[in-house]
C-alpha positions, -999 to 999 in steps of 0.1 A, spaced: -754 620 337 -783 599 322 -765 601 287 -733 588 302 -751 558 317 -769 550 285 -736 552 266 -720 528 291 -749 505 288 -745 506 250 -710 499 251 -714 468 275 -741 456 253 -720 461 221 -688 444 235 -708 414 251 -700 393 218 -662 394 230 -667 377 264 -668 339 258 -652 308 269 -618 323 267 -627 353 291 -611 351 327 -616 370 360 -590 395 372 -597 419 400 -634 417 399 -634 423 361 -640 399 333 -611 399 307 -616 388 272 -584 382 250 -588 393 214 -558 374 203 -543 339 213 -512 344 233 -483 324 218 -457 305 240 -430 328 227 -436 366 227 -414 387 208 -403 424 217 -430 449 208 -456 423 202 -491 434 211 -521 418 226 -556 434 231 -580 425 258 -616 438 266 -619 445 303 -655 448 316 -660 461 352 -695 466 368 -691 502 355 -679 502 320 -658 484 293 -624 493 284 -599 482 256 -564 473 271 -535 468 249 -504 452 262 -470 456 245 -443 434 254 -417 459 264 -394 467 293 -406 503 294 -432 498 322 -455 525 314 -492 528 310 -513 554 288 -550 563 290 -562 579 258 -593 601 256 -620 589 234 -652 604 218 -682 606 237 -695 572 226 -661 557 223 -644 530 245 -616 541 269 -583 528 254 -554 519 278 -520 510 265 -494 493 285 -458 486 278 -447 459 301 -426 426 300 -452 397 295 -451 360 292 -478 336 284 -477 323 321 -478 358 336 -505 375 315 -531 374 342 -507 388 368 -497 415 345 -532 426 338 -539 427 375 -508 448 380 -519 472 354 -556 474 366 -542 480 402 -521 508 389 -551 524 372 -570 527 406 -555 560 414 -571 573 383 -605 560 392 -606 524 379 -629 505 379 -651 535 374 -625 552 350 -637 582 335 -629 594 299 -598 619 305 -597 653 288 -561 645 276 -538 615 275 -524 603 308 -491 583 309 -475 571 342 -448 544 352 -457 512 368 
């Protein structure tokens, strides 16, 4: 338990550099975009975001697609939980899309999402 807490604290400390003036709040989380969002988003274009809750930091990848699925991937003990979502997005709707994804993750324990033993995929 203590090791898990120390690993979370280390991840939050190491990811702190990604949270700057471009960061924004969604569902009591701070979201930091890794890429600039263009005005025109093409099919299968990917965007990464660091999501920091009071519990941990997660990496969220959004793929512009009409599949409407979310996958949570297991990581090594000291790794960051990786969440991949295929959902239709636009520059104007990105915050609402992230909120929708984070809300869908609540049934899996978000914002205190634990590292799964295997991949989890579900529709939103």
